[in-house]
C-alpha positions, 0 to 999 in steps of 0.5 A, a space after each residue: 155652420 154647414 146648413 144653408 137653411 140655418 144660415 138663411 134663417 140667421 141672416 134674416 133674423 139678424 136683418 130683422 133685428 138690425 131693422 128693429 134697432 134702426 127703427 128705435 134709433 130713428 124714433 129716439 133721435 131722428 124722429 124726435 128732432 124732426 117732430 121737435 123742429 117741425 111741430 113748433 116745439 122750438 117756438 113754444 120754448 121761445 114763447 115760454 122764455 119770453 113769458 118767463 122773462 116778463 113775469 120775472 121782471 114784473 112779478 119777481 121770483 114769486 110770480 116766476 115760481 107760479 108761472 112755472 108751476 102752471 106750465 109744468 102742470 100743463 106740459 109736464 117736465 122741468 124748466 129752469 130760468 137762468 142768467 147768462 152764466 147758468 145761475 137759476 134766478 128762482 133758487 140760485 142753483 148753478 146749471 152752467 154744467 148742463 148748458 155746457 153739455 148741450 153744446 153751442 146748439 142749444 136749440 137742438 133737442 138732446 135726448 138723454 136718459 129717456 128725456 129730451 133737454 133743450 135750452 134757448 136764449 133771449 134776444 139780448 142774451 141775458 136769460 136762458 130757459 132750460 126745459 127737460 121734457 119727455 120727447 114727443 115720440 118714445 120708442 117704448 110706446 111703439 114696442 108692442 107694435 114692433 113685436 107683431 111686425 117682427 113675428 110676421 117678418 120672422 115667419 116670412 123669413 122662415 118660409 123663404 128659407 124653407 123654400 130655398 133649402 127644401 129643393 136643395 135637400 130634395 136634390 141632395 137626396 136624389 143625387 145620393 140615391 142615384 149614386 147608390 144605383 137607383 137609376 130611376 130616381 128623379 127630382 120632378 121639380 115643378 118650380 120655375 126658378 133656378 132650383 127648378 132648372 137645376 132639378 130638371 137638369 139633373 133629371 135630364 142627366 139621370 135619364 141620359 146616364 140611365 140610357 147609356 148604362 142600359 145601352 152599355 149592358 145591352 151592348 155587352 150582352 150583344 157582344 158576348 152573344 156575337 163572339 160565342 158563335 165564331 169562337 165555337 166555330 173556331 174551336 170546331 175548325 181547330 179540332 177538325 184541322 187536327 183530326 181531318 184527313 184533308 188537312 189543307 181544307 181544314 186549314 182553309 176553314 180554320 183560316 176563314 173562321 179566324 178572318 171572320 173573328 178578326 172582322 168582328 173584332 175590328 167592327 167592335 173597335 170601330 163602334 167603340 171609337 165612334 162613341 168618342 168625339 174625334 172631331 175637335 182633335 182632327 177637324 179640317 175642310 173636307 172635299 166631299 167629292 174626293 172622299 166619295 170617289 175614294 170610297 167608291 174606288 176602294 169598294 169596287 174591288 169588293 163589288 166586282 168580287 160579289 158580281 155587281 157594279 157601282 155607278 157613281 153620279 157625282 156633283 160637278 161642283 166642289 163640295 166642302 165641309 168641316 169634319 174628320 176625313 177618316 171618320 167620314 170615309 169609314 162611315 160612307 164605306 160602311 154604308 156602301 159595303 152594306 149595299 154590296 153585301 145584300 145586292 143581287 149578283 149582276 146588279 147595280 149599286 147607285 151612288 149619288 152626290 148632290 148639294 144645294 146652298 145649305 145641304 149636301 146629300 149622299 144616297 146609296 141604293 141597292 136592288 136587294 130585298 129591302 127591309 120591313 117598313 117597321 125596321 127602317 129605323 132599327 137597322 141603325 141599332 148595333 147588332 140588329 139584323 133582319 133575319 129574312 133578308 139580311 142574315 148572318 150568312 152574309 157575314 154581317 154582324 149588324 154594326 156597319 150602319 150603327 157605326 156610320 150613324 154615329 159618325 154622321 151624327 158627329 158631323 151634325 148630319 142625318 142618316 135615314 133609309 127608305 125602301 125603293 121596291 126593289 132595294 133599299 136607299 140609305 141617304 146621308 144629309 149634312 146640314 153643316 155645309 160650309 161652301 159649294 164652289 
């Protein structure tokens, strides 16, 4: 049986049935014995034995028969008065077999065939009284009471099974619909138990997957758009190189377009790598001072070609943190190249490293036109460019800061931007700092 709903119902119904059987057994055997022993049932039989003995010894069989007639009419059942061998002193019948079935503990009631049988012996062990009576408690009497209880318990079991199986059924339906492409489907469970947590976890997962798929589609559209322009220019340059009179100038233009396209593909590859998580594979203790100094030295060549200067204000203390050195170096380099690209000629790019006991901070400021306040967070999105100040003519495709943000996030850091009037400051904070020496 594969239905958890049916399994739960069967288990609960089985439990109720076993409970009912147990109640019957308790009523038939245990409760009867308790009532018999605790209510004076045993003492009553002993009293009847003594009265039967006195009657028999004083009045003979006639008096004994009259005595048993009175007792049977009042208490019901049957009684036999025998000698030690089990011979009935009233009619001579042999009841020794009945005494043997009772075993050595004659005083303990033995339920059988809807009746309870007990035998008691006189103090001198000459006589026996065998009483066959209805038990003080009979299961059949309580059966009408058990049935409503059984019905109520069965109803509660059905409700419980329904409450357990229903959210699983809803979750299965949501997963199936989500798997068939309905990315907007959600469970929206209001339960506060484990099923509610499972439904909420599915909703979070579905939202995340939907966001990733939407971002992937947007990324593919952006890549297609970005590749279309350089490919068109490359095609035009190739045709020009074939037909132009100045072949050298045409070849230089063709080489320039190939270089632009190569840079674009390289940045796309970097963005793809940044979506992974390389930290667990290459985690080491990094001296942030050394990484920043290395990046500044590399970028100074490009800054000199652009006609600007990089001024580094480094932290005197040695700052260490765990991370991936290459990924972190590439992120800082992208931030610095972004500042070089948009800073005016003959200006300075201020790079500063600072730290306290919990945080390391790198800030890079250019003195360019800045960005609109509304776009301060958008500049970290892939392919985003501010057309008025930071346009495609500068050579950027809007991936540098997006790659940097992903890398910084993988290092448990935070990347932000602020206008300085003039210029823009991009700040990197690393809260996962392990030590400042």
